[in-house]
N, C-alpha and C positions, 0 to 999 in steps of 0.2 A: 374705101379710100376717101370718099367725100366726108365721112365722119371724122377721120383723122385730119383732113385738110381744114375742117372747121376750127380745130384747135391751133393751127399754125399761126394765125394773126395774134392770138393771145400769148403764145410762146414768144413771138418776136417782140411784142410790146413789153412783156415781162422782162425779157433779157435786156432790152434797151433801157428800161427803167432802172434795172440793177446797175448797168454800166454807167448810166448818167449820174448815179449817186454812189460811187464806188465805196467811199469811206463809210457812209451811212449803212450801206448793205453789209459791209464787213463787220461793223460794230453790231448790227442786228444778228448776224450769223454767229457771233462769238458765244452767245448762250447755247446755241445748238452744238457748236464745235466742242465746247467744254462738257456739255451734257452727254453727247454721244461718245466722246473720248472717255469720259468717266465710266459709262456703262460698259464699253468694250474692255477697258482696263480692269474693272472690278470683276467682270465675268471671266477674264483671262486669269486673274488671281485665284478665283474660286475653282475654275477648271483645273488649274495647275495643282492646287491643294488636293483636289479630288483624285487626280492622277497619282500624286505621291501617296495618298491614303490607300488607294487600291494596290499600288505596288508594295506598300508595307504590309498590307493584309495578306497579299499573295506570298510575301516573304515569310510571314509567320505561319501561314497555312490556315485556311478558313475552317478546316475540320480538326484543327489541333487545339490542345490545351497545354499551357506551359506553366509549370509550377517552379517558382524560384525561391530559394532560401534567402532570408534576410540575414546576412552575416553580421555578427557582433563586431563593434568597432573597438571595444576595450574589454578588459577582464571583468569589470563591474557589471557591465551590461550582459556579458555572457553568463555570469553567475546568476543574475536575476532571471534570465530566460531559462537557464538549465534547472532552476528550482521548480519550473513548471513543465518544461519540455526538453526532450533530448535533441531537438533540432530535426532537420530533414534527414531521414535514414532509409536504409534498404527495407526496413520494416514498413515504412510508409508506402514504398514502392509496391511491396507484396500485397499490402492491404488494398491498394487501388486496383491492382491487377486481379485480385480474387473477388472483390466485392462490387465493382462497378461494371454494369452491363454495357454492351455496345462498343467495346474497345477493339480497334483493329490492330494497333501496335503501340508499344511504349518502351521507353528506355530511361534509366537513370543517367545522370551526367555528373562527372567530377572535373573541375576546372583548375588549372595551375598556371601561374605566371612564371615561366622558367627564369632562373637566375642567370644562366648562360646557355648559349646555343652555338653549335658549330655545324657548318660554316657560319662565320660571323654575319649576322643580318645586315643588309645594306640600308634598311630602314627600321621601323619599329619592330621589336622582338615579337615573334608570333606567340599566340596563346595556345597552350596545350589543353585539349579536352579529351576525356575518356568517356566513351559511349558504347552501347551495344550495336550490333550490325543493323538493327531496325532503324537506327538514326537516318540512314540513307533514304528509306521509304517514307518515314514520317515527314521529312523536310523536302521530299521530292527533289533530291540532289541528282546530278548527272556527272558521270565520269568522263574526262577527256583523255585520260591516260591510265593504263593499268586497271586495277580492280579495287573494290572496297574490301575491307577485312570481313571474314565470316565468323560464324559461331565457333568454329574449331580454333581459329586464331585467338578468340576471346577466351575460350576454355583453357588454353594452355599458356595464357598470358604472353603471347608471341611478341617479340620486340619489333613490331611493324607499325607503320603509320601511313596515313593519307594526308596530303597537303592541300590546303586551299590554293587557289590560283595565285594570289598575291604572295603567300608564304613560299610557294615554289620559286617564284622569280626573286623574292627577297633573299632566299637561302642558296638556291642552286642556279640562278640565272635562267636563261631561255632554252637551255638544252633539255632533252628528255630527262625526267627525274626518276622514273621507275628503276629500281635496282640500286640506286645510290643510298647513302647513309647520312643521317643527321644525328648530332649528339645533343641531347637535351639534358641539362645538368650533367650527370655522370653516366647517363645511359645512352647507348647507340641504338637508334631505330632505323630499320630499313624502310625506305619509301616504296610502297607497293602501288600507289595510285595518286592521281591528281584530279581534284574536282573542277568542274566548269565554274566560270565566274558567276557570282550571285549578286543580287541587289542587296544593299546594306542600308539600314535605317540611319537617319541623320541626327536623331535626337532621342532622349530618354522618353519612353512611353509606358505609362501604367506599371511602373516598377521593374521594367526590363532594362538591363544595363546595355548601353551602346557597345556593340562588339563588331569589329570588322570580320564578317563571316568568310572573307577571302584570305585573311591572314591568320589561319588556324593550322595547328598540327593536331590531327584527329587520330587517336589511338584506341585500341580495344579497352573497354572499361577495366577489365581485370589487370591488364598491363599497367595502366596508370595507377590503380589501387595498390598493386604489389611491387612495382619497380620504382615508384617515386615517393619520396618522403616529403610531407608538407611541413615546412619549418614552423609554420604558425598553426599547427593542427589544433591547439587548444582554443583557437578562436574560430575554427571552421566546423561546419556541419559534416556529417559522414559523407553525404552527397550534397551537391549544391543546386541540383535541378532535376526535374523529371519532364520528359516530353511525352505527350499522349496524343494519339490520333484516333478519332472515333470513326465508326463505320458510316458510309454514306446513308443518309436518311435519319441518322441519330442527331438529336439536337445537342450541339456542343455546349450551349449555355446551360441547359438543364443538367447535362452530365457534369459540368464544372461545379454546379451547385452541390451535387452529391459528393464530388471530390473534396470540396471545401468543407462540407459537413464532417466527412471522415477525418480530415486532417485537424479540424478545429477540436474534435473530440480527443484525438490522440495527443495533440499539442497543448490541450487545456487552455485554449485561447491565449497562447503566449504571444501571438502576433509575429511569429518568426518565419512567415512564408507569404508569398503572393501567388494567387492563381490568376493567370492571364488568359482570356478567351478572345482570340482574334475576331470571331464572329460578333461578340459583344462590343469589342472596340470599333468594329465597322459601323454598327448601328449608332453608337455614341458619337463617333466622328461625323456621321451623316447628319445627325441632329445639330451638332455644333456648326457644321458647314452650312446647313440650311439657314440657321439663324444669322450667321455671318453674311451669307449671300443676300438675305432679305434686307439687312441693315445697309449693305453697300449699294444695293439697287435703289433703296429709298433715298440715299444721299445723292446718287446719280440722277434719280428722278426729279429731285428738287432743282438740280441744274437744268434739266430739260424743261421743267415748268417755268423757270425764270426765262429761259430762251423763248418759250411760247408766248409769255407775256410781252417780251421784247418785240416779237413779230407782230402781235396784236397792236401794240403801241405805234410801231412804225407804219403799219398798214392804215390805221386810223388817221395818222398824219398825212399819209399819201392820198387818202380819199379827200381830205380837206384841201390839200394842195392841188388836186386834179379835178375839183368840182366842175369847173368850166368845161374841161375835156369830157367829163361824164355826160354833162348836159348836151353837148354837141353830138356825142355818139347816140344818145337817146333820141335826139331830134331827127337824125338821119336814118332811124329805123332800128337801132340796137334794142334788143329786148332786155328785160330785167335779168333773165338767165344769162345773157351774154356778158352783162356787167359783173354778175356774180362770178362767172367763170374766169373773167379777166383777172380779178383781184385774188381769187383763190389760186389761180395759176402762179401769180407772183409770190404769194405766201409759200406755196409748195416748192417753188424753185429755190427760194431762200433756204427752206429747211433741207432740201435735197443737197444743195451745194454745201451747206453747213454740216450735214450728215456725212458726206463723202470726206470732207476735210477732217471731221471729227473721228472717223474710222482710222484715218492715217495717224492722227494725233493719239488716239487710244492705243494703237499698235506700238507706236514709239514709246508712249508712257509705260506700257507693260514691259517693254524691253529694258527701259531705264530702271523700273522697280525690280525686275529680276536680277539685274547686275548690282544695283545698290544695296538691296536688302537680302540678296541670296535666295529669294523665293523662286519657286518654279511657276512659270506663267504659260498658259496655252491659249492662244487666240483661235477660237473655233469659228466655223462658218455660221453656226447658230447664233453666237454672240454678235457677229457682224450683222446678220439678218435681223435679229431682235432690235439692236440699236438703230439701224437704218430705218426699219419699219416704224419704230416709235417716233423717230424724228419726223418722218413724213406725216404720220398721224397727228403729231403736235402741230405741224404747219397747217394741216387741213382743219383741225379743230379750232385753232386760234385765228385762222384766217376767215372763218365763216362769218363772224360778227361784223368785221369791217366790210366784207363783201356785201352782206345784206344791207348795211347802212348806205353803201354806195348805190345799190340797186333801188333803194327807196327814195332817192333824191328826185324832187320834181324837176323835169327837164327844163321848164321855163325859168324857174328860180335858179337852177344850176347855171344856165347860160348867162344870167344877169350877175352871177357871183364874181366879185373882184378880189 
């Protein structure tokens, strides 16, 4: 208790000094407020970006490999590519299945944009995709109603489908959908199940087209291949995608290199496909995120440095202003350590108050950035602790020199000072 009570006079004097010079104290704190606020906001932005990154990687599947066909945009480009490569085909799918080790599951994909759908969609027309039953396992999907189609449905090209959550509401409303029918182009499909809502990517990443995974009509691959006619088939590959899931413990990046080598050979380097590896994207995004974080922290650190210099300047001015007071305290028995503690306490109080206001400012700034730029921001306890700790450390560091200068004053000369 006696140890704590020894600091009480310094705390009182420090508080009285701040109150006596309100405007000067506020201006001194501004550097700390902006610096701490910038640190909190920048860390909130990087934490939000990391959260989105992890959600996207989870969406794609960290053990997955996705092969996407690069569709031709016109006949000339198609002819140029077809002179080298037949495009993505079932032959590629079989070559991967038979020659690549460590695969747990895989499926081709054929995608169509329907010309008309009944019931009439209340929003954007759902996308029709044809896949094999392994699609459910590869993408870790969950059913909330009915069932997913099986290999028997695929083998007999059954006119059945599974709806994404948004497609179900878009076409059939909020009532149970299993057993009802939807008409895609000229083909009626019976709805046998509905998928749980899934996260969806917000932007194009590494050759992957942005698709609302909730607004899908998913049918057996053979059903789509045999019951639907592609009006622009001369511009399309036989299949437009392949999903691959590797076994646990198998390096998906190395496996993707083998897949790429196989396809590059069969396609004769025509450049008509992309191989996307979520695990590789994760590492790449981490590196980019780390660089961004370092740059932002450096910018915020400059603000804190300026704030620290401001504290040093004002404390030096305070020492000069209160030279006579220091001399009187020394004359009546105050030690050099007491003088140092007094001025350090004032410097730290400025940085603490500035840090607290800065945290509030940083939180507000992160919310404004989130709404104005559409970025995801996450203010974490770690970012608040780091920013506040740095602000207190800055106050302590930049308060030491003025405090030492005050303690070194000769008591007799200080009392004579006018």
